[in-house]
N, C-alpha and C positions, 0 to 999 in steps of 0.2 A: 180565432178571428171570425167574426160574423160578417156576412155580406153587407149588411146595413151600416157597418162601421168602416168599410173600406173607403179611404180617401185617395184621390188622385192628385198628382202635382205636375205643374208645368211652369218652367221659368221663363221670364221675359224681361226686357229692359224696362226700367221704370218710366221712360218717356213714352212707352206704348200704352200706358194705363188709361189716359183720357179716351183714346179710341176704343179700348176694350170696355170701358164703362158705358159707352154709347152703343157699341155694336156687338159686344161679346168677343169671344175668341174666334177669329175668322179664318177660313180656309184661304190658301194662297191665291186661288182663282175665284174667290167670292166676289160678288158685286159690291159687298161692303168691306172689302179688304182695305187695309191701311196703306195709303200711297206713301206715307212717310215712315213705314215700319223700320224699327231699329233692330238689326240682327245682332245676336250675341253668340251664334252657334258656329260650328265647324263647317266651313263652306264645302269642303270635300265630302263630308258626310251628308250634307244637304243634297249635293249633286248626286251622290250614290242613291239616296232614298228616292230622288225624283225619277231615277231610271229603273229602280228595282221593283219587280213584281214578286209577290209571295202567294203561296197557296194556303187557303184556309182549310187545313187538313184535319182539324180537331184531334190532333195527336195520333192519327191513324197512319200506318205504314203504307197501306194500299190506298193510293190517291187517284186511281185512274177513273173513278166513277163520280160524276157530279160535284167536282171540286171547284169552288169559286176562287178566282184569282184577283188580287187587288194590287194596285200600284201604291207603294208606301208614300210617294209624293202627294197622293190625293187624300191623305188621311192626317188628322190632327192627333199627334201622339202625346200621351201622358205617362208618367212613371207612377209606381206604387209607393215610392218613398222619396226622401230628400237626400241631399249630399251625394249625388250621383257622380260617376266618373266624368260625365259631360260638364258638370258644374266646375270640376277641378280645372279642366282645360279652359273653360270660359273665364274663370277668375285669374288663371296664371298664364294664359296664352299657350302657344304651341300648336302642333298639327297645322290646320288651315284656318284657325281662328284669326280674324283680321287684326284684332288687338285685345289685350286682356281687359276685362270689365271689372271694376271695383265692386265688392259685395254690396255696397250701399245702393248701387244702381241695378241690382238684380232682385226681382220680385218673384215670389212663389204665388201662383194661382192655384187655389185648392177647389176641387169639385168632389161631389159625393156620387159614388156609383149608383146608389139607390135613386137619387134625383135624376140621373141620366137615364136609368131604366124607365122611370115614370114619364120622362119627357118623350119617349118613343123614338129617340134618335137611333140611327143604325150604328153599331159599333162592333169591334172585334177586340181580342186581346191575345197577347203572346206570353210564352213562359220564359222568354229571354230576349236579348237584344234583337231587334227586328231584322238586322242585316246579317246575322249569324246563321250559317247553314244548319246548325244543330237545333235551332229554335222552331217550335211548332206554334201554329196560329189557330185560334178558336173563334167561333161565331157566337152570336147572342143566345143561341139555343143552349149553349154550355155555360151560361152565366152562373147558374147555381153551383157549378163545379169550380168556379174561379178560386175560391179560398183554399181549395186543396191542390190546385194546379200551380199556383204561384209559390215559389220558395221564399217564405217570409224571412227565414234566417239569412238568406243571401241578400234580400232587399235591405235588411237592417244592418248588414255587416259593415263594420267600420274599416275593415282592411280587405282590399281586393286586388292589391298589386302583385306583381310577380307571375312568372309563367305557371307556377303551381296553383294559382288561383284563377285561371282563365275561365273556368266554368262558373265559379262564384260570381266573377265580374259579368259574365253573360246573363246569368239568372237574376242578378241584382238589377239589371236594366230591362226587366220584363216591362211590357208596354200595354196600355189601354188605348185603343185606336178608334177615333170617332170620324165618321164619314162627312159630316157637315158642320156648319157653324154652330157654336154653342152660345145660347142667349146669355146676356149679362146676369140674369137672375140665377143661372146655374152655377155661378161662382160663389162659393160659400165663404171663402176667406182669402186674405192676402197676407203672405208672410214676408217679413222684411228684416234687414240686418240690425238697424238701430233706430233711435228716436228721431234722428234727422230724416231717415227714409220714411218713417211713419208720418212725420209732419208733412212731407211732400205728398204722400198718398192722400192725406186728409185735404190738402189744398186742391187736389185734383177732383175731390168729391167722394172719395171712398169713406163709407161710414166707419167711424172709429171702432165700433164693436166688432167689425169684421177683420180688423188688423191685428196680427200677432207678431211681436218682435221675437225672432228665433235665430240669434247669432250662432247657435250650435248647429244650425242647418247649413252653414257655410264653411269654407276652408280657410 
């Protein structure tokens, strides 16, 4: 895996797309945030992230000197792959998801790591799920090590259930964390479930060449 080929993914409800096309992917406290944002996530996890701070330890055991701490709720998270455990809960309900969301209404937003680096936005990344105590966090100075830090086999794993696979599940959900709004031009693609979803994206103004139908990326 080359750094220039690393793509990031974030899912959102299709009804959020018009706002995203105008303002990009916005932070919850942004002046440009969507007042009508349609949530599809686990409310308990969102609340946990809003309260949790993590240390950017760069994988070091000794974290007593010069460690930056960030609040997860202040960061926009992306995954390194598709078909994540969160998507399963989003599609099927459970935990503290308000209601299941049909795959036709779930859109993948794809961004390029190399474009984000060029944009000069501040970012961090993790080697696992951000709320797990085993996870380490890294700053942008370690970006050239990202392809070796992320467990790509875990990210691409199609099976992550069961207590015997807890660490695979943790590493599958490694995150790329961005501190501020992402401009619309940093979104390089839109993934959707079928032709009907594609037609709706086009009606919103998404350029057809940027849309990819990927039913295999859903449950």
